[in-house]
C-alpha positions in Angstrom: 158.0 -9.2 60.4 160.6 -9.4 63.0 161.8 -12.7 61.8 162.2 -11.2 58.3 164.0 -8.1 59.8 166.4 -10.3 61.7 167.1 -12.4 58.5 167.9 -9.3 56.6 170.3 -8.1 59.4 171.9 -11.6 59.4 172.1 -11.6 55.5 173.8 -8.3 55.6 176.5 -9.6 57.6 176.8 -13.0 55.8 176.6 -11.5 52.3 179.4 -8.9 52.8 181.6 -11.6 54.3 181.5 -13.4 51.0 182.9 -10.6 48.9 186.4 -10.8 47.7 188.9 -8.8 49.8 189.7 -5.4 48.1 186.5 -5.5 45.9 185.0 -2.7 47.7 186.2 -0.1 50.1 184.7 -0.8 53.6 183.4 2.9 53.7 181.4 2.9 50.5 177.8 1.5 49.9 177.5 -0.8 47.2 174.9 -3.4 45.9 175.4 -6.8 47.3 173.6 -9.9 46.0 173.4 -13.4 47.3 171.3 -16.6 47.3 171.0 -18.8 50.3 169.4 -22.1 51.2 165.8 -20.4 51.8 166.1 -17.7 49.1 167.8 -14.7 48.0 168.7 -11.2 48.8 169.8 -7.7 47.2 171.1 -5.3 49.6 172.5 -1.8 49.4 174.9 -1.1 52.2 178.5 -1.0 53.4 180.2 -4.2 53.4 181.5 -5.7 56.5 179.8 -3.0 58.6 176.4 -3.8 59.3 175.3 -0.9 57.5 172.2 -1.5 55.4 170.3 1.2 53.7 167.6 -1.0 51.8 167.1 -4.6 51.0 164.9 -6.8 48.9 164.6 -10.3 50.1 162.6 -13.4 48.9 162.0 -17.0 49.6 163.0 -19.6 47.0 160.4 -19.9 44.2 158.2 -17.1 45.2 157.8 -13.8 43.5 157.0 -11.8 46.4 159.8 -9.6 47.9 160.1 -8.2 51.3 161.4 -4.7 51.0 163.2 -3.0 54.0 164.3 0.6 54.1 166.2 2.2 57.1 164.5 5.5 57.7 163.2 7.1 60.8 160.4 9.7 60.3 160.0 12.5 62.6 157.0 11.0 64.6 158.3 7.3 64.2 156.2 4.7 66.2 155.9 1.1 65.9 153.4 -0.2 63.3 153.0 3.2 61.6 152.0 3.1 58.0 153.9 5.0 55.4 154.2 4.9 51.6 157.7 4.6 50.1 157.9 5.5 46.5 160.9 3.9 44.6 161.5 5.8 41.4 163.9 6.0 38.5 163.8 8.1 35.3 161.2 5.7 33.8 159.7 3.6 36.6 157.9 4.5 39.8 156.6 2.0 42.4 154.7 2.7 45.5 155.3 0.4 48.4 153.0 0.4 51.4 155.2 -0.1 54.5 154.9 -0.6 58.2 157.5 0.8 60.7 159.3 -1.1 63.3 162.1 -0.2 65.8 164.7 -2.7 66.0 165.9 -2.9 69.6 169.3 -4.3 69.0 170.5 -1.4 66.9 167.9 1.1 67.9 167.2 1.4 64.3 163.7 2.3 62.6 163.1 0.4 59.5 160.1 0.4 57.1 159.1 -3.0 55.6 156.6 -3.8 52.9 156.1 -6.4 50.1 156.1 -6.1 46.3 156.4 -8.4 43.4 159.6 -9.3 41.6 158.5 -8.0 38.2 157.9 -4.6 39.8 161.6 -4.0 40.5 162.9 -5.4 37.3 162.2 -2.2 35.7 164.2 -0.4 38.2 167.1 -2.7 37.9 167.3 -2.1 34.2 167.6 1.6 34.7 170.8 3.6 34.7 171.6 6.5 36.9 169.9 6.7 40.3 167.1 5.1 42.4 165.3 7.7 44.3 163.4 6.6 47.5 160.8 9.0 48.6 159.3 8.9 52.0 157.1 11.8 53.5 158.7 15.0 52.3 162.4 13.8 51.7 164.1 11.6 49.2 167.3 9.8 49.0 169.4 9.0 45.8 171.0 5.6 45.5 173.2 4.9 42.6 172.0 2.0 40.5 175.8 1.2 39.5 176.1 -2.6 40.0 172.6 -3.2 40.9 171.8 -5.3 37.9 174.8 -7.6 38.4 174.2 -7.9 42.2 170.5 -8.8 41.6 171.2 -11.9 39.4 170.8 -14.4 42.3 167.6 -12.5 43.3 166.2 -12.7 39.8 167.0 -16.3 39.4 165.9 -17.4 42.9 162.7 -15.5 43.1 160.3 -16.8 40.6 156.7 -18.0 41.0 156.7 -21.7 40.9 
């Protein structure tokens, strides 16, 4: 799990460095998509900042995605199990996750797996993606998600 988290952290820095200057304000979260030698990623975060709210990452020719969501529950502990629900107006996906504290950033993240076909409905939706954990939720605008996900959708397919 730590290897995947380190890769996602690296990807966040790498992907935002490839965006054209002036495309997105440095203070706005946006959807960022990128393919790389081993796979592809779709990240929601702030370009050039290391800020990453959530990400979907896959190995090339695999339809299994690693989902990472930066969230710290009140009783955060390594290896804790929590369900995250990803929901749009017409799609809801439960994701079983395991919590881990990243020592480098003192950031707590939840990591789980899901299949590529599970998120295609989310990406086709308009409006917002609601991320539910415990008794709270976060709304993430889907503007730009479909376009940013092109590399992920092309790269992450079952062989």
